[in-house]
C-alpha positions, 0 to 999 in steps of 0.5 A, spaced: 632 659 892 628 653 895 623 657 897 621 659 891 621 653 888 617 650 893 612 656 892 612 655 884 610 647 884 605 648 889 602 654 886 603 652 879 605 659 877 609 661 871 611 668 874 614 664 880 617 659 877 620 665 872 622 669 878 626 663 880 630 662 874 631 669 874 634 668 881 639 663 878 641 668 873 642 673 878 647 668 882 650 666 875 651 673 873 654 675 880 659 668 879 661 671 872 662 679 875 667 675 880 670 671 875 671 678 871 674 682 876 680 676 877 682 678 871 683 682 866 682 685 859 677 687 854 676 680 852 674 677 858 670 683 859 666 681 853 666 674 855 663 675 861 657 680 858 656 675 853 655 670 858 649 675 862 646 677 855 645 669 854 643 668 860 637 673 859 635 671 852 634 664 854 630 667 860 626 671 856 624 665 851 622 660 857 618 665 859 615 667 852 612 660 851 611 658 858 606 664 859 603 663 852 602 657 854 598 658 860 594 663 857 592 659 851 590 653 856 587 657 861 591 654 866 589 657 873 595 657 878 593 656 885 594 662 891 601 662 894 602 666 901 609 664 901 610 667 894 607 674 896 611 674 902 617 672 899 617 677 893 615 683 897 622 682 901 625 680 894 623 686 891 626 691 896 633 687 897 633 687 889 632 695 889 637 697 894 642 691 891 641 694 884 643 701 886 649 699 890 652 695 885 650 700 879 654 705 884 660 701 886 661 700 878 660 707 876 666 708 882 670 702 879 669 703 872 667 696 871 661 696 865 661 688 868 659 690 875 654 696 872 651 691 867 650 686 873 647 692 877 642 692 871 641 684 872 639 686 880 634 691 878 631 687 873 630 682 878 627 687 883 622 689 877 620 682 876 619 681 884 615 687 883 611 684 878 610 678 880 608 680 887 602 684 883 600 678 878 600 673 885 596 679 889 591 679 883 590 672 882 589 672 890 585 677 890 581 678 885 581 671 882 585 674 875 588 667 873 591 670 867 595 676 871 600 670 873 603 669 866 602 677 865 607 678 870 611 673 866 611 677 860 613 684 863 620 680 865 620 678 858 621 685 855 625 687 860 629 681 859 630 682 852 631 689 853 637 687 857 639 682 852 639 687 846 643 692 850 648 688 852 651 684 845 649 692 842 654 695 847 658 690 849 661 690 842 664 697 844 667 694 850 
Protein backbone atom coordinates (compact mmCIF):
# COMPACT_ATOMS: atom_id res chain seq x y z
CA UNK A 1 0.00 0.00 0.00
CA UNK A 2 2.86 2.38 0.83
CA UNK A 3 4.50 1.63 -2.52
CA UNK A 4 1.29 2.51 -4.35
CA UNK A 5 0.75 5.73 -2.42
CA UNK A 6 4.35 6.81 -3.02
CA UNK A 7 4.13 5.94 -6.74
CA UNK A 8 0.79 7.74 -7.17
CA UNK A 9 2.00 10.91 -5.46
CA UNK A 10 5.39 11.00 -7.19
CA UNK A 11 3.89 10.43 -10.64
CA UNK A 12 0.71 12.44 -9.88
CA UNK A 13 -1.22 9.60 -11.47
CA UNK A 14 -5.01 9.37 -11.23
CA UNK A 15 -4.91 5.72 -12.23
CA UNK A 16 -2.40 4.80 -9.52
CA UNK A 17 -4.36 6.79 -6.92
CA UNK A 18 -7.55 5.00 -7.95
CA UNK A 19 -5.75 1.69 -7.80
CA UNK A 20 -4.58 2.51 -4.28
CA UNK A 21 -8.13 3.36 -3.23
CA UNK A 22 -9.40 0.17 -4.82
CA UNK A 23 -6.79 -1.73 -2.83
CA UNK A 24 -8.20 -0.15 0.33
CA UNK A 25 -11.65 -1.33 -0.75
CA UNK A 26 -10.23 -4.83 -1.23
CA UNK A 27 -8.86 -4.80 2.32
CA UNK A 28 -12.15 -3.42 3.64
CA UNK A 29 -14.16 -6.01 1.74
CA UNK A 30 -11.99 -8.77 3.18
CA UNK A 31 -12.65 -7.44 6.68
CA UNK A 32 -16.39 -7.36 5.91
CA UNK A 33 -16.26 -10.99 4.75
CA UNK A 34 -14.50 -12.08 7.93
CA UNK A 35 -17.07 -10.13 9.97
CA UNK A 36 -19.93 -11.70 8.03
CA UNK A 37 -18.50 -15.21 8.40
CA UNK A 38 -18.39 -14.84 12.20
CA UNK A 39 -22.14 -14.41 12.42
CA UNK A 40 -25.25 -15.76 10.83
CA UNK A 41 -28.39 -14.55 9.21
CA UNK A 42 -29.60 -12.98 6.03
CA UNK A 43 -29.70 -9.52 7.59
CA UNK A 44 -25.99 -9.66 8.40
CA UNK A 45 -25.27 -10.91 4.87
CA UNK A 46 -27.30 -8.09 3.34
CA UNK A 47 -25.46 -5.49 5.45
CA UNK A 48 -22.11 -6.93 4.34
CA UNK A 49 -23.13 -6.69 0.69
CA UNK A 50 -24.35 -3.12 1.18
CA UNK A 51 -20.99 -2.10 2.66
CA UNK A 52 -19.10 -3.57 -0.29
CA UNK A 53 -21.54 -1.98 -2.77
CA UNK A 54 -21.21 1.45 -1.14
CA UNK A 55 -17.42 1.24 -1.36
CA UNK A 56 -17.68 0.50 -5.09
CA UNK A 57 -20.05 3.44 -5.57
CA UNK A 58 -17.69 5.85 -3.81
CA UNK A 59 -14.70 4.62 -5.81
CA UNK A 60 -16.55 5.01 -9.12
CA UNK A 61 -17.65 8.54 -8.19
CA UNK A 62 -14.13 9.57 -7.13
CA UNK A 63 -12.53 8.24 -10.32
CA UNK A 64 -15.20 9.73 -12.55
CA UNK A 65 -14.73 13.21 -11.08
CA UNK A 66 -10.93 13.02 -10.82
CA UNK A 67 -10.50 11.55 -14.30
CA UNK A 68 -12.72 14.22 -15.82
CA UNK A 69 -10.79 17.01 -14.09
CA UNK A 70 -7.49 15.54 -15.29
CA UNK A 71 -8.71 15.26 -18.88
CA UNK A 72 -10.17 18.76 -18.94
CA UNK A 73 -7.04 20.30 -17.42
CA UNK A 74 -4.71 18.24 -19.67
CA UNK A 75 -2.69 17.12 -16.64
CA UNK A 76 0.24 14.96 -17.70
CA UNK A 77 1.08 12.29 -15.14
CA UNK A 78 4.73 11.45 -14.67
CA UNK A 79 6.27 8.09 -15.48
CA UNK A 80 6.41 5.46 -12.74
CA UNK A 81 8.56 2.39 -13.28
CA UNK A 82 7.74 1.30 -9.73
CA UNK A 83 4.03 1.64 -10.49
CA UNK A 84 4.41 -0.45 -13.65
CA UNK A 85 6.24 -3.27 -11.87
CA UNK A 86 3.88 -3.18 -8.87
CA UNK A 87 0.71 -3.31 -10.97
CA UNK A 88 2.06 -6.16 -13.12
CA UNK A 89 2.70 -8.34 -10.07
CA UNK A 90 -0.57 -7.25 -8.49
CA UNK A 91 -2.62 -8.16 -11.58
CA UNK A 92 -1.37 -11.74 -11.51
CA UNK A 93 -1.94 -12.05 -7.75
CA UNK A 94 -5.46 -10.58 -7.92
CA UNK A 95 -6.62 -12.89 -10.70
CA UNK A 96 -5.36 -15.91 -8.75
CA UNK A 97 -7.01 -14.71 -5.53
CA UNK A 98 -10.30 -13.96 -7.30
CA UNK A 99 -10.40 -17.47 -8.70
CA UNK A 100 -9.73 -18.94 -5.26
CA UNK A 101 -12.34 -16.80 -3.51
CA UNK A 102 -14.99 -17.56 -6.12
CA UNK A 103 -14.28 -21.28 -5.88
CA UNK A 104 -14.37 -21.26 -2.08
CA UNK A 105 -17.50 -19.09 -2.02
CA UNK A 106 -19.29 -21.52 -4.32
CA UNK A 107 -18.16 -24.51 -2.25
CA UNK A 108 -19.41 -22.86 0.95
CA UNK A 109 -22.56 -21.46 -0.68
CA UNK A 110 -21.55 -18.00 0.61
CA UNK A 111 -22.77 -15.07 -1.49
CA UNK A 112 -20.66 -12.54 0.43
CA UNK A 113 -17.42 -14.44 -0.24
CA UNK A 114 -18.36 -14.81 -3.92
CA UNK A 115 -19.10 -11.06 -4.07
CA UNK A 116 -15.79 -10.28 -2.39
CA UNK A 117 -14.16 -12.49 -5.01
CA UNK A 118 -15.62 -10.17 -7.65
CA UNK A 119 -14.05 -7.24 -5.76
CA UNK A 120 -10.72 -9.02 -6.18
CA UNK A 121 -11.44 -9.68 -9.86
CA UNK A 122 -12.10 -5.96 -10.33
CA UNK A 123 -8.74 -5.34 -8.65
CA UNK A 124 -7.09 -7.57 -11.26
CA UNK A 125 -8.88 -5.77 -14.08
CA UNK A 126 -7.92 -2.42 -12.62
CA UNK A 127 -4.29 -3.48 -12.21
CA UNK A 128 -4.23 -4.53 -15.87
CA UNK A 129 -5.88 -1.28 -16.94
CA UNK A 130 -3.55 0.84 -14.81
CA UNK A 131 -0.58 -1.12 -16.15
CA UNK A 132 -1.67 -0.37 -19.71
CA UNK A 133 -2.23 3.31 -18.91
CA UNK A 134 1.16 3.66 -17.21
CA UNK A 135 2.95 1.80 -20.00
CA UNK A 136 1.28 3.86 -22.75
CA UNK A 137 2.07 7.08 -20.90
CA UNK A 138 5.70 6.05 -20.36
CA UNK A 139 6.30 4.41 -23.75
CA UNK A 140 4.29 6.56 -26.13
CA UNK A 141 3.74 9.68 -24.00
CA UNK A 142 -0.03 9.24 -24.23
CA UNK A 143 -0.88 11.46 -21.25
CA UNK A 144 -4.59 10.72 -21.54
CA UNK A 145 -4.00 6.96 -21.01
CA UNK A 146 -3.64 7.53 -17.24
CA UNK A 147 -7.16 8.92 -16.63
CA UNK A 148 -8.56 6.57 -19.28
CA UNK A 149 -7.29 3.66 -17.17
CA UNK A 150 -9.25 5.12 -14.26
CA UNK A 151 -12.42 5.21 -16.36
CA UNK A 152 -12.12 1.46 -16.96
CA UNK A 153 -12.52 0.98 -13.23
CA UNK A 154 -15.47 3.38 -13.14
CA UNK A 155 -17.27 0.99 -15.47
CA UNK A 156 -16.46 -2.13 -13.48
CA UNK A 157 -17.05 -0.54 -10.08
CA UNK A 158 -20.39 0.85 -11.25
CA UNK A 159 -21.40 -2.50 -12.70
CA UNK A 160 -20.53 -4.33 -9.48
CA UNK A 161 -22.32 -1.73 -7.37
CA UNK A 162 -25.51 -2.12 -9.39
CA UNK A 163 -25.25 -5.93 -9.28
CA UNK A 164 -24.72 -5.93 -5.52
CA UNK A 165 -27.66 -3.66 -4.78
CA UNK A 166 -29.93 -5.34 -7.33
CA UNK A 167 -29.09 -8.92 -6.35
CA UNK A 168 -28.28 -8.24 -2.69
CA UNK A 169 -31.93 -7.60 -2.00
CA UNK A 170 -32.56 -11.22 -3.00
CA UNK A 171 -30.28 -12.59 -0.24
